[in-house]
C-alpha positions, 0 to 999 in steps of 0.5 A: 480225670483231676480225681484219678491224678490225686489217686495215682499220687496217693498211690505214688507216695505211698508205693515210694513211702513202703520199698523205701521203709521195707526194700525190695521183694524177691521173685521164687517162681520158676521156668517160664514164668521168670522170664515172663515177670521179668520182662514185664517189670522191665516195660512196667518200669521204664514205663511207669518213669516216663508217664509220670512227666507227661502225666503232668504236663497233660494236666498241666495243658488241660487247666490252661485250657490248652486242649490242642496241646492237651489233647496230642500229648493225652494220646500217648499218657492215658494207653499208657497210664493205663498199660502201667496201671493193669501190669502193676497189678500183674505184677503184685499178682503176680510176686505175691500170690504166686 
């Protein structure tokens, strides 16, 4: 889990750096895929912002060996983290490869 947190942190830093210098890329898809893309993007963005403090709290509680408190928040943090990870890849493919 520490490796996953470190990898995610490095990704977040590189992602933010890239978008700071490059800006945003408009979605050019039309038809039924457009509302689907924006639905995925909105849920991804909101949950990506929410998962950062959840992961930090979960990690802190695990490192302090407060496993009862850790597991209570990890039940929420892990599935949100997975959703954000998968939808990030989906958004990338929809934006750059469709």
